[in-house]
TIMI-2910 file (N, C-alpha, C, CB; in pm, 1 decimal, decimal comma, always signed):
<rs>
+----------+----------+----------+----------+----------+----------+----------+----------+----------+----------+----------+----------+------+
!      n_x !      n_y !      n_z !     ca_x !     ca_y !     ca_z !      c_x !      c_y !      c_z !     cb_x !     cb_y !     cb_z ! resn !
+----------+----------+----------+----------+----------+----------+----------+----------+----------+----------+----------+----------+------+
!  +7304,7 !  +9906,2 !  +7377,2 !  +7314,6 !  +9883,2 !  +7519,6 !  +7376,4 !  +9745,5 !  +7542,5 !  +7175,7 !  +9894,7 !  +7587,9 !  Met !
!  +7471,6 !  +9735,0 !  +7637,7 !  +7537,5 !  +9605,3 !  +7659,2 !  +7442,3 !  +9502,3 !  +7719,0 !  +7658,6 !  +9622,3 !  +7750,7 !  Pro !
!  +7467,0 !  +9379,5 !  +7684,0 !  +7385,9 !  +9269,5 !  +7734,8 !  +7447,1 !  +9220,6 !  +7866,3 !  +7376,7 !  +9153,2 !  +7630,2 !  Asp !
!  +7381,2 !  +9246,9 !  +7977,1 !  +7433,2 !  +9210,7 !  +8108,8 !  +7363,4 !  +9088,3 !  +8166,9 !  +7418,8 !  +9327,6 !  +8204,1 !  Leu !
!  +7304,1 !  +9007,4 !  +8081,8 !  +7226,9 !  +8891,3 !  +8127,4 !  +7318,2 !  +8784,5 !  +8188,2 !  +7146,4 !  +8831,4 !  +8010,8 !  Asp !
!  +7414,4 !  +8732,9 !  +8114,2 !  +7510,6 !  +8631,3 !  +8158,8 !  +7443,0 !  +8514,7 !  +8231,6 !  +7614,6 !  +8695,1 !  +8250,3 !  Met !
!  +7330,5 !  +8468,6 !  +8183,3 !  +7246,9 !  +8370,6 !  +8251,7 !  +7323,5 !  +8254,3 !  +8315,1 !  +7147,8 !  +8316,4 !  +8155,9 !  Thr !
!  +7402,4 !  +8177,3 !  +8244,0 !  +7465,0 !  +8063,0 !  +8311,6 !  +7580,1 !  +8102,2 !  +8404,4 !  +7515,6 !  +7965,2 !  +8208,9 !  Pro !
!  +7635,5 !  +8221,5 !  +8386,5 !  +7753,6 !  +8259,8 !  +8463,6 !  +7726,8 !  +8369,2 !  +8565,5 !  +7861,7 !  +8304,5 !  +8371,1 !  Tyr !
!  +7606,2 !  +8419,1 !  +8570,9 !  +7574,4 !  +8533,4 !  +8655,9 !  +7602,5 !  +8505,4 !  +8803,2 !  +7429,1 !  +8572,2 !  +8638,1 !  Ala !
!  +7580,9 !  +8382,6 !  +8848,2 !  +7603,0 !  +8349,3 !  +8988,6 !  +7750,3 !  +8361,8 !  +9027,1 !  +7553,6 !  +8208,0 !  +9017,4 !  Ala !
!  +7840,2 !  +8357,0 !  +8930,5 !  +7982,7 !  +8369,0 !  +8958,3 !  +8036,7 !  +8508,6 !  +8925,2 !  +8059,4 !  +8264,3 !  +8879,8 !  Phe !
!  +7987,7 !  +8565,8 !  +8815,7 !  +8042,4 !  +8691,6 !  +8767,7 !  +8001,5 !  +8809,2 !  +8856,2 !  +7997,8 !  +8716,4 !  +8625,3 !  Val !
!  +7873,4 !  +8822,4 !  +8889,5 !  +7828,6 !  +8937,7 !  +8967,2 !  +7888,0 !  +8940,7 !  +9107,4 !  +7678,2 !  +8938,0 !  +8976,3 !  Trp !
!  +7896,2 !  +8829,1 !  +9179,0 !  +7964,3 !  +8834,5 !  +9309,5 !  +8113,3 !  +8870,1 !  +9296,1 !  +7949,9 !  +8699,8 !  +9381,5 !  Pro !
!  +8177,3 !  +8823,8 !  +9188,2 !  +8317,9 !  +8858,5 !  +9167,8 !  +8333,5 !  +9008,7 !  +9146,5 !  +8375,8 !  +8781,5 !  +9047,8 !  Ala !
!  +8244,4 !  +9067,5 !  +9068,0 !  +8247,9 !  +9212,3 !  +9048,5 !  +8222,4 !  +9284,6 !  +9180,4 !  +8144,2 !  +9255,1 !  +8943,1 !  Trp !
!  +8127,3 !  +9235,1 !  +9259,1 !  +8094,5 !  +9298,9 !  +9386,7 !  +8213,2 !  +9291,5 !  +9483,0 !  +7970,4 !  +9232,4 !  +9449,9 !  Ala !
!  +8278,1 !  +9177,6 !  +9491,4 !  +8394,3 !  +9162,7 !  +9578,7 !  +8506,7 !  +9255,1 !  +9532,8 !  +8442,7 !  +9016,0 !  +9580,9 !  Ile !
!  +8530,0 !  +9261,5 !  +9403,4 !  +8634,1 !  +9349,2 !  +9350,4 !  +8604,3 !  +9495,3 !  +9382,8 !  +8647,6 !  +9330,5 !  +9198,9 !  Ser !
!  +8479,6 !  +9535,7 !  +9367,0 !  +8441,6 !  +9673,5 !  +9397,1 !  +8460,0 !  +9703,1 !  +9545,8 !  +8295,7 !  +9699,7 !  +9355,1 !  Ala !
!  +8422,9 !  +9609,4 !  +9632,0 !  +8439,9 !  +9628,7 !  +9775,7 !  +8587,4 !  +9639,4 !  +9813,9 !  +8374,6 !  +9514,2 !  +9852,2 !  Leu !
!  +8670,7 !  +9557,6 !  +9752,3 !  +8813,8 !  +9563,3 !  +9780,6 !  +8870,0 !  +9698,1 !  +9736,9 !  +8888,4 !  +9448,0 !  +9709,8 !  Val !
!  +8832,6 !  +9745,3 !  +9619,5 !  +8881,0 !  +9874,5 !  +9572,7 !  +8833,9 !  +9988,4 !  +9662,7 !  +8835,1 !  +9898,9 !  +9429,9 !  Leu !
!  +8710,3 !  +9985,0 !  +9704,9 !  +8658,9 ! +10088,2 !  +9795,4 !  +8734,6 ! +10081,9 !  +9928,4 !  +8505,5 ! +10070,5 !  +9818,5 !  Val !
!  +8758,4 !  +9962,0 !  +9977,8 !  +8834,2 !  +9946,1 ! +10102,0 !  +8974,8 ! +10002,7 ! +10090,9 !  +8841,1 !  +9799,8 ! +10140,4 !  Gly !
!  +9040,4 !  +9979,5 !  +9978,3 !  +9175,1 ! +10033,1 !  +9957,6 !  +9175,3 ! +10185,3 !  +9952,2 !  +9234,6 !  +9976,9 !  +9829,3 !  Leu !
!  +9076,8 ! +10241,7 !  +9885,4 !  +9066,9 ! +10387,6 !  +9877,6 !  +9044,2 ! +10446,5 ! +10016,3 !  +8953,0 ! +10429,7 !  +9782,2 !  Val !
!  +8957,3 ! +10385,1 ! +10094,6 !  +8930,9 ! +10433,1 ! +10230,6 !  +9057,4 ! +10421,5 ! +10315,2 !  +8814,7 ! +10353,4 ! +10295,7 !  Val !
!  +9126,9 ! +10310,6 ! +10302,4 !  +9250,3 ! +10289,7 ! +10379,6 !  +9354,8 ! +10395,9 ! +10346,1 !  +9307,6 ! +10149,3 ! +10352,4 !  Arg !
!  +9370,5 ! +10426,0 ! +10218,6 !  +9467,4 ! +10528,1 ! +10176,7 !  +9424,9 ! +10665,4 ! +10229,2 !  +9480,6 ! +10531,2 ! +10021,6 !  Val !
!  +9297,9 ! +10697,0 ! +10223,4 !  +9249,5 ! +10826,9 ! +10270,9 !  +9272,1 ! +10841,6 ! +10421,2 !  +9100,2 ! +10844,0 ! +10237,9 !  Ala !
!  +9245,4 ! +10736,8 ! +10496,5 !  +9266,6 ! +10741,4 ! +10641,9 !  +9414,9 ! +10755,3 ! +10673,4 !  +9209,4 ! +10614,7 ! +10709,6 !  Val !
!  +9499,0 ! +10681,0 ! +10603,4 !  +9643,7 ! +10689,5 ! +10625,8 !  +9695,5 ! +10828,3 ! +10590,7 !  +9717,7 ! +10582,9 ! +10543,1 !  Ala !
!  +9648,1 ! +10886,5 ! +10481,4 !  +9691,6 ! +11019,9 ! +10441,8 !  +9651,1 ! +11122,8 ! +10546,3 !  +9633,4 ! +11057,2 ! +10305,2 !  Ala !
!  +9531,7 ! +11110,7 ! +10597,9 !  +9485,6 ! +11203,2 ! +10701,7 !  +9572,5 ! +11190,1 ! +10827,0 !  +9336,9 ! +11176,6 ! +10736,3 !  Arg !
!  +9607,2 ! +11066,9 ! +10863,2 !  +9691,3 ! +11042,5 ! +10979,9 !  +9831,7 ! +11100,5 ! +10958,0 !  +9699,5 ! +10891,1 ! +11009,7 !  Arg !
!  +9887,5 ! +11081,4 ! +10837,8 ! +10021,3 ! +11133,3 ! +10807,4 ! +10023,2 ! +11285,7 ! +10809,8 ! +10068,6 ! +11082,5 ! +10670,5 !  Trp !
!  +9916,7 ! +11346,5 ! +10757,3 !  +9910,3 ! +11492,8 ! +10759,1 !  +9903,3 ! +11544,9 ! +10901,5 !  +9789,6 ! +11542,3 ! +10679,2 !  Lys !
!  +9826,9 ! +11478,0 ! +10987,0 !  +9817,2 ! +11520,1 ! +11127,0 !  +9952,7 ! +11504,0 ! +11196,1 !  +9708,2 ! +11438,4 ! +11201,4 !  Ala !
! +10022,2 ! +11396,2 ! +11168,5 ! +10154,1 ! +11374,6 ! +11227,5 ! +10252,9 ! +11480,3 ! +11178,4 ! +10205,8 ! +11233,3 ! +11194,0 !  Glu !
! +10246,9 ! +11512,9 ! +11050,7 ! +10334,8 ! +11615,9 ! +10995,3 ! +10306,9 ! +11751,4 ! +11058,5 ! +10318,4 ! +11624,5 ! +10843,6 !  Leu !
! +10178,4 ! +11786,1 ! +11076,1 ! +10143,3 ! +11911,8 ! +11140,9 ! +10197,9 ! +11915,9 ! +11283,9 !  +9990,6 ! +11931,2 ! +11141,3 !  Arg !
! +10186,3 ! +11803,9 ! +11356,2 ! +10237,5 ! +11798,0 ! +11493,9 ! +10389,1 ! +11815,3 ! +11496,1 ! +10198,5 ! +11664,1 ! +11560,6 !  Ala !
! +10459,0 ! +11752,2 ! +11402,4 ! +10604,3 ! +11765,4 ! +11396,3 ! +10645,1 ! +11907,4 ! +11359,0 ! +10662,4 ! +11665,9 ! +11295,8 !  Leu !
! +10570,7 ! +11969,7 ! +11267,9 ! +10599,4 ! +12107,8 ! +11230,7 ! +10580,3 ! +12201,4 ! +11349,3 ! +10510,4 ! +12151,3 ! +11114,4 !  Asp !
! +10473,7 ! +12179,8 ! +11427,2 ! +10450,6 ! +12261,7 ! +11546,4 ! +10563,0 ! +12242,1 ! +11647,0 ! +10315,1 ! +12227,2 ! +11610,7 !  Lys !
! +10607,1 ! +12117,8 ! +11661,8 ! +10716,0 ! +12087,6 ! +11754,6 ! +10845,4 ! +12155,9 ! +11710,7 ! +10737,1 ! +11935,7 ! +11764,9 !  Glu !
! +10874,4 ! +12150,8 ! +11581,2 ! +10994,3 ! +12216,3 ! +11528,8 ! +10985,3 ! +12368,0 ! +11543,2 ! +11015,4 ! +12178,9 ! +11381,9 !  Asp !
! +10867,6 ! +12422,9 ! +11519,8 ! +10849,8 ! +12567,3 ! +11532,3 ! +10868,2 ! +12611,0 ! +11677,6 ! +10710,6 ! +12609,2 ! +11480,7 !  Ala !
! +10822,3 ! +12528,5 ! +11771,1 ! +10837,3 ! +12560,9 ! +11912,8 ! +10984,0 ! +12558,0 ! +11954,3 ! +10756,3 ! +12463,4 ! +11998,8 !  Ala !
! +11063,8 ! +12471,8 ! +11891,8 ! +11205,6 ! +12461,9 ! +11923,8 ! +11289,0 ! +12562,0 ! +11844,2 ! +11255,3 ! +12320,9 ! +11897,6 !  Glu !
! +11228,5 ! +12631,9 ! +11750,1 ! +11299,2 ! +12730,6 ! +11670,9 ! +11384,0 ! +12670,2 ! +11560,9 ! +11384,7 ! +12813,1 ! +11759,1 !  Gly !
! +11353,2 ! +12550,9 ! +11518,0 ! +11428,7 ! +12486,1 ! +11411,3 ! +11383,0 ! +12538,0 ! +11275,8 ! +11412,9 ! +12333,3 ! +11418,4 !  Leu !
! +11473,4 ! +12541,4 ! +11175,9 ! +11433,4 ! +12587,6 ! +11042,0 ! +11338,9 ! +12488,4 ! +10976,4 ! +11556,8 ! +12609,1 ! +10952,7 !  Pro !
! +11256,9 ! +12539,1 ! +10887,2 ! +11161,1 ! +12454,7 ! +10818,7 ! +11211,8 ! +12406,4 ! +10683,6 ! +11032,1 ! +12528,6 ! +10800,9 !  Gln !
! +11336,0 ! +12439,2 ! +10650,9 ! +11393,2 ! +12400,5 ! +10522,5 ! +11507,9 ! +12304,2 ! +10549,3 ! +11441,9 ! +12525,4 ! +10441,3 !  Val !
! +11515,8 ! +12198,8 ! +10471,8 ! +11626,6 ! +12105,3 ! +10484,8 ! +11756,6 ! +12175,8 ! +10449,1 ! +11605,3 ! +11981,2 ! +10395,2 !  Ala !
! +11864,3 ! +12141,3 ! +10518,6 ! +11992,5 ! +12205,1 ! +10493,3 ! +12037,9 ! +12183,7 ! +10349,9 ! +12097,3 ! +12152,6 ! +10589,5 !  Gln !
! +12010,9 ! +12065,4 ! +10293,3 ! +12052,5 ! +12039,4 ! +10156,0 ! +11975,8 ! +12125,7 ! +10056,4 ! +12033,5 ! +11892,4 ! +10122,5 !  Ser !
! +11857,2 ! +12173,4 ! +10094,1 ! +11777,6 ! +12256,5 ! +10003,5 ! +11834,1 ! +12397,0 !  +9992,2 ! +11633,1 ! +12262,7 ! +10050,7 !  Ala !
! +11909,0 ! +12440,9 ! +10091,8 ! +11965,4 ! +12575,1 ! +10088,0 ! +12114,3 ! +12573,8 ! +10055,5 ! +11942,4 ! +12644,6 ! +10220,4 !  Val !
! +12168,9 ! +12457,8 ! +10022,9 ! +12305,8 ! +12449,4 !  +9975,3 ! +12409,6 ! +12425,1 ! +10082,0 ! +12339,4 ! +12571,8 !  +9905,0 !  Gly !
! +12370,8 ! +12391,5 ! +10202,7 ! +12465,9 ! +12365,2 ! +10309,6 ! +12469,2 ! +12215,8 ! +10338,8 ! +12429,6 ! +12445,1 ! +10436,7 !  Gln !
! +12518,6 ! +12141,3 ! +10243,8 ! +12518,8 ! +11996,4 ! +10258,2 ! +12629,4 ! +11952,7 ! +10352,5 ! +12535,2 ! +11928,5 ! +10122,2 !  Glu !
! +12598,5 ! +11853,4 ! +10434,0 ! +12696,8 ! +11793,3 ! +10522,8 ! +12678,0 ! +11642,9 ! +10518,3 ! +12683,5 ! +11847,7 ! +10668,4 !  Thr !
! +12776,5 ! +11570,9 ! +10564,1 ! +12764,6 ! +11426,1 ! +10571,5 ! +12839,7 ! +11358,3 ! +10459,0 ! +12619,5 ! +11385,0 ! +10568,5 !  Gly !
! +12829,8 ! +11225,7 ! +10452,0 ! +12907,5 ! +11148,7 ! +10354,9 ! +12868,7 ! +11175,4 ! +10209,9 ! +12892,4 ! +11003,1 ! +10383,5 !  Pro !
! +12749,8 ! +11223,1 ! +10184,0 ! +12706,5 ! +11246,7 ! +10046,1 ! +12738,0 ! +11387,9 ! +10000,1 ! +12557,8 ! +11220,6 ! +10032,5 !  Gln !
! +12792,6 ! +11473,0 ! +10086,5 ! +12819,4 ! +11611,5 ! +10051,0 ! +12922,7 ! +11617,0 !  +9936,9 ! +12869,7 ! +11690,7 ! +10175,0 !  Ala !
! +12894,9 ! +11697,3 !  +9839,3 ! +12986,7 ! +11715,7 !  +9728,4 ! +12975,3 ! +11611,9 !  +9618,3 ! +13123,8 ! +11716,0 !  +9779,3 !  Gly !
! +12896,1 ! +11512,5 !  +9636,4 ! +12878,9 ! +11410,8 !  +9532,9 ! +12766,8 ! +11448,4 !  +9439,5 ! +12851,5 ! +11274,5 !  +9594,9 !  Arg !
! +12783,7 ! +11410,6 !  +9315,7 ! +12679,7 ! +11433,6 !  +9217,1 ! +12569,6 ! +11330,1 !  +9236,7 ! +12737,0 ! +11427,4 !  +9073,0 !  Ser !
! +12443,2 ! +11365,7 !  +9213,2 ! +12337,6 ! +11265,8 !  +9226,6 ! +12346,9 ! +11156,9 !  +9120,4 ! +12202,2 ! +11332,6 !  +9219,0 !  Pro !
! +12426,2 ! +11181,2 !  +9015,5 ! +12437,6 ! +11083,1 !  +8907,3 ! +12550,2 ! +10984,1 !  +8935,2 ! +12461,6 ! +11153,8 !  +8772,9 !  Val !
! +12658,7 ! +11029,1 !  +8992,2 ! +12770,7 ! +10942,4 !  +9019,2 ! +12888,2 ! +11020,1 !  +9074,8 ! +12811,2 ! +10869,1 !  +8894,4 !  Gly !
! +12999,4 ! +10952,1 !  +9095,4 ! +13116,0 ! +11020,4 !  +9153,3 ! +13177,5 ! +11120,2 !  +9055,5 ! +13221,7 ! +10918,0 !  +9195,8 !  Pro !
! +13246,8 ! +11217,5 !  +9112,6 ! +13315,4 ! +11316,3 !  +9028,9 ! +13433,3 ! +11250,1 !  +8959,4 ! +13362,9 ! +11438,0 !  +9113,3 !  Lys !
! +13460,6 ! +11296,9 !  +8838,3 ! +13572,0 ! +11237,7 !  +8764,2 ! +13676,2 ! +11341,0 !  +8734,5 ! +13524,2 ! +11173,9 !  +8635,2 !  Gln !
+----------+----------+----------+----------+----------+----------+----------+----------+----------+----------+----------+----------+------+
</rs>
């Protein structure tokens, strides 16, 4: 079993661990809240697009590319 006594350093080490744990928990909560918000926004945009009759697939995904990047290879220019 590990020795968790740390007698002379305990006043510094345990609060540092506690602060680190709180920061990590805060970051996880922040990411979860942001993900939930993004999903709700995406659902709203999908509903809006469906109401307007717009396709749900990007034009580039079905092979109808347009714009300045059309016809270019993702690796580099054609030779």
